[in-house]
C-alpha positions as CSV (number, residue, x, y, z in Angstrom):
1,X,-17.0,-27.8,-21.7
2,X,-14.2,-25.5,-22.6
3,X,-13.8,-23.9,-19.0
4,X,-14.1,-27.5,-17.1
5,X,-11.1,-28.6,-19.4
6,X,-9.0,-25.7,-18.5
7,X,-9.4,-26.3,-14.9
8,X,-9.4,-29.7,-14.6
9,X,-6.8,-31.6,-13.2
10,X,-3.5,-31.7,-15.0
11,X,-2.3,-34.3,-17.1
12,X,1.0,-34.4,-15.5
13,X,-0.6,-34.9,-11.6
14,X,-2.6,-38.0,-12.5
15,X,-1.1,-41.2,-11.3
16,X,1.3,-42.4,-14.3
17,X,-0.3,-45.4,-15.9
18,X,1.6,-48.8,-15.8
19,X,1.8,-48.2,-19.9
20,X,0.3,-46.8,-23.0
21,X,-2.4,-49.1,-23.6
22,X,-3.9,-48.5,-20.1
23,X,-3.5,-44.5,-20.5
24,X,-7.5,-43.4,-20.0
25,X,-9.0,-41.3,-22.2
26,X,-9.1,-38.6,-21.0
27,X,-5.6,-36.8,-20.4
28,X,-6.3,-33.8,-18.1
29,X,-5.8,-30.0,-18.9
30,X,-2.8,-29.8,-20.8
31,X,-0.9,-27.6,-22.7
32,X,-1.9,-28.4,-26.4
33,X,-6.0,-28.7,-24.7
34,X,-5.6,-25.0,-23.5
35,X,-4.4,-23.6,-26.3
36,X,-8.7,-24.6,-27.7
37,X,-10.5,-24.4,-24.5
38,X,-9.5,-21.0,-24.2
39,X,-10.2,-20.1,-28.0
40,X,-13.7,-21.7,-27.6
41,X,-14.3,-19.8,-24.2
42,X,-13.3,-16.4,-26.1
43,X,-15.2,-17.1,-29.0
44,X,-18.4,-18.3,-27.3
45,X,-18.5,-15.8,-24.6
46,X,-18.7,-12.9,-27.4
47,X,-21.6,-14.7,-29.3
48,X,-23.6,-17.3,-27.3
49,X,-26.2,-14.6,-26.5
50,X,-27.1,-13.0,-29.8
51,X,-27.2,-17.2,-31.2
52,X,-29.7,-18.0,-28.7
53,X,-31.3,-14.1,-28.3
54,X,-31.6,-13.8,-32.7
55,X,-31.8,-17.5,-34.7
56,X,-31.1,-15.1,-37.5
57,X,-27.9,-13.9,-36.9
58,X,-25.6,-16.3,-39.0
59,X,-22.2,-14.7,-37.8
60,X,-23.4,-15.4,-34.3
61,X,-24.4,-19.2,-35.1
62,X,-21.2,-19.9,-37.5
63,X,-19.0,-18.3,-34.6
64,X,-20.5,-20.6,-31.9
65,X,-20.2,-23.3,-34.6
66,X,-16.6,-22.7,-34.7
67,X,-16.2,-22.2,-31.0
68,X,-18.4,-26.1,-30.3
69,X,-15.5,-27.2,-32.3
70,X,-12.9,-25.9,-30.5
71,X,-13.8,-27.0,-27.5
72,X,-14.7,-30.8,-28.7
73,X,-10.9,-30.7,-29.1
74,X,-9.7,-29.4,-25.8
75,X,-12.4,-31.7,-24.1
76,X,-11.7,-34.8,-26.6
77,X,-8.6,-34.9,-24.9
78,X,-8.3,-33.2,-21.8
79,X,-11.4,-33.8,-20.2
80,X,-14.0,-32.1,-18.5
81,X,-14.8,-32.6,-14.7
82,X,-17.4,-32.1,-11.7
83,X,-19.9,-30.5,-13.4
84,X,-20.0,-33.1,-15.7
85,X,-20.3,-35.9,-13.3
86,X,-22.5,-34.5,-11.2
87,X,-25.2,-34.0,-14.4
88,X,-25.6,-37.5,-14.9
89,X,-27.6,-38.2,-12.2
90,X,-29.4,-34.9,-12.8
91,X,-30.5,-35.8,-16.0
92,X,-31.5,-39.5,-15.6
93,X,-33.2,-38.9,-12.3
94,X,-35.6,-36.1,-12.7
95,X,-39.3,-36.5,-12.3
96,X,-41.3,-33.7,-13.2
97,X,-39.2,-30.8,-15.4
98,X,-40.1,-29.9,-19.2
99,X,-38.2,-27.3,-20.3
100,X,-39.7,-24.3,-22.2
101,X,-39.6,-25.0,-26.2
102,X,-40.3,-28.8,-25.3
103,X,-44.0,-29.0,-25.7
104,X,-44.2,-32.1,-27.9
105,X,-42.1,-34.0,-25.1
106,X,-44.6,-36.1,-23.3
107,X,-42.0,-37.2,-20.4
108,X,-39.9,-35.2,-17.7
109,X,-36.6,-34.0,-19.6
110,X,-33.5,-32.0,-18.6
111,X,-31.3,-31.3,-21.5
112,X,-27.1,-31.8,-21.2
113,X,-26.3,-28.1,-21.1
114,X,-28.7,-27.4,-18.2
115,X,-27.8,-30.5,-16.7
116,X,-24.2,-29.5,-16.6
117,X,-24.3,-25.8,-16.0
118,X,-27.2,-25.6,-13.1
119,X,-24.2,-27.2,-10.9
120,X,-21.2,-24.8,-12.1
121,X,-21.5,-22.3,-10.1
122,X,-21.5,-24.1,-7.0
123,X,-18.4,-26.5,-9.1
124,X,-16.3,-23.6,-10.0
125,X,-16.3,-21.8,-6.4
126,X,-15.3,-25.2,-4.9
127,X,-12.7,-26.0,-7.3
128,X,-11.3,-22.4,-7.8
129,X,-8.5,-22.5,-4.9
130,X,-7.3,-26.1,-6.6
131,X,-5.9,-23.5,-9.6
132,X,-6.8,-19.8,-8.6
133,X,-5.4,-18.4,-12.1
134,X,-7.0,-20.6,-14.8
135,X,-10.5,-19.9,-12.4
136,X,-9.6,-16.2,-12.6
137,X,-8.8,-16.8,-16.3
138,X,-11.9,-17.9,-17.5
139,X,-13.7,-15.3,-15.0
140,X,-12.1,-12.3,-16.9
141,X,-12.7,-13.8,-20.3
142,X,-16.5,-14.0,-19.7
143,X,-16.5,-10.6,-17.7
144,X,-15.0,-9.0,-20.9
145,X,-17.6,-9.8,-23.2
146,X,-20.0,-8.7,-21.0
147,X,-18.0,-5.5,-21.2
148,X,-18.0,-5.9,-24.9
149,X,-21.7,-6.4,-25.1
150,X,-22.1,-3.4,-23.0
151,X,-24.2,-5.0,-20.5
152,X,-21.6,-4.1,-17.7
153,X,-19.5,-1.2,-17.3
154,X,-16.5,-2.3,-15.1
155,X,-15.8,-6.0,-13.9
156,X,-16.2,-5.9,-10.8
157,X,-14.6,-7.3,-7.8
158,X,-12.0,-8.5,-10.6
159,X,-10.7,-4.7,-11.3
160,X,-9.9,-4.3,-8.2
161,X,-7.8,-7.4,-7.7
162,X,-5.1,-6.9,-10.5
163,X,-3.0,-9.9,-11.1
164,X,-3.3,-11.2,-7.3
165,X,-6.2,-12.5,-5.1
166,X,-6.6,-11.5,-1.1
167,X,-7.3,-15.4,-0.9
168,X,-7.6,-18.7,-3.4
169,X,-11.4,-18.9,-2.7
170,X,-12.0,-16.0,-4.4
171,X,-11.3,-16.8,-8.1
172,X,-14.0,-19.7,-7.9
173,X,-16.5,-17.4,-6.3
174,X,-15.7,-14.2,-9.2
175,X,-15.9,-17.5,-12.0
176,X,-19.3,-18.7,-10.2
177,X,-20.4,-15.3,-10.6
178,X,-19.5,-14.9,-14.0
179,X,-21.1,-18.1,-15.1
180,X,-24.6,-17.5,-13.4
181,X,-24.4,-14.0,-15.9
182,X,-24.4,-16.5,-18.6
183,X,-27.7,-18.3,-17.2
184,X,-29.7,-15.1,-16.7
185,X,-28.7,-14.0,-20.0
186,X,-29.7,-16.5,-21.5
187,X,-32.9,-17.6,-19.1
188,X,-31.1,-20.9,-18.1
189,X,-32.6,-22.7,-14.8
190,X,-30.8,-21.1,-11.9
191,X,-30.5,-23.9,-9.0
192,X,-31.7,-27.8,-8.5
193,X,-35.4,-26.3,-7.6
194,X,-35.9,-25.2,-10.9
195,X,-35.9,-28.5,-12.0
196,X,-38.0,-29.7,-9.7
197,X,-35.1,-31.3,-7.1
198,X,-35.6,-30.9,-3.2
199,X,-32.6,-31.6,0.0
200,X,-34.1,-35.5,-0.3
201,X,-33.0,-35.8,-3.3
202,X,-29.8,-35.0,-2.2
203,X,-28.2,-38.5,-1.3
204,X,-29.6,-40.1,-4.7
205,X,-27.6,-37.2,-6.6
206,X,-24.9,-38.1,-4.3
207,X,-24.6,-41.7,-5.4
208,X,-25.1,-41.0,-9.2
209,X,-22.3,-39.0,-9.1
210,X,-19.8,-41.9,-7.5
211,X,-19.5,-43.9,-10.4
212,X,-18.7,-41.4,-12.7
213,X,-14.8,-41.4,-12.1
214,X,-13.9,-41.0,-16.0
215,X,-14.5,-37.2,-15.2
216,X,-14.9,-36.8,-11.5
217,X,-11.2,-37.8,-11.1
218,X,-10.3,-35.0,-13.6
219,X,-11.3,-32.6,-10.7
220,X,-8.8,-30.6,-9.7
221,X,-10.0,-30.8,-6.4
222,X,-11.0,-34.4,-5.3
223,X,-14.2,-35.0,-3.8
224,X,-16.4,-38.2,-1.7
225,X,-19.6,-38.8,-1.3
226,X,-19.8,-35.7,2.0
227,X,-18.3,-33.4,-1.0
228,X,-20.6,-33.8,-3.6
229,X,-23.5,-33.8,-1.3
230,X,-22.4,-30.1,-0.1
231,X,-22.3,-29.6,-3.7
232,X,-25.6,-30.4,-4.3
233,X,-27.2,-29.0,-1.9
234,X,-25.3,-25.2,-2.4
235,X,-26.5,-25.4,-6.1
236,X,-29.9,-26.2,-5.1
237,X,-31.0,-22.4,-4.8
238,X,-28.4,-21.7,-6.7
239,X,-29.2,-17.8,-7.8
């Protein structure tokens, strides 16, 4: 949520409504929401793994409650974008998947967190060129947290680029890779195929995303049906 809010289309790049009464609920990224989104991301990057792996760790769980509240303040005003827009058909069109730990569930189910993050590497790799500095900042926060936990000795390729990028697409690639690290650390399904989706489902997934204008119009890069199909296709075998 925090990364989507921080990388959403800026509030001053949206079409101006005819009056304040016509303002949408979600405004796009803005200076106030940015503060809360980055604060939430830094806390979550540091404590999420411990909170999941060691539920008895009250410090980590308390920090995650704080992160969730901060993220809510951020996205409650700024909004989210493609990861969420694409998550709704992933959750609603599931055919057979039941996540581990849901043994008492008698129907297919994709939890909200899974349905959102499964497309995230594909999405941020696509949106990175629209706001490379913001995508790179998020990637560095995640990478720094991995260093803090001792799981990595470097920030991978980001350590080599300094404050510049050879290509604006690189920022999205770095962020996508950092999100994959989070997914692997938490044992979250990598790719839509892990949720039971196949190539023949892509058209219907794209069609299910198209009506979600409340969030898709906040994407920093515009998408239509063909772009959505590309993003879903990229997410099929992610990882």
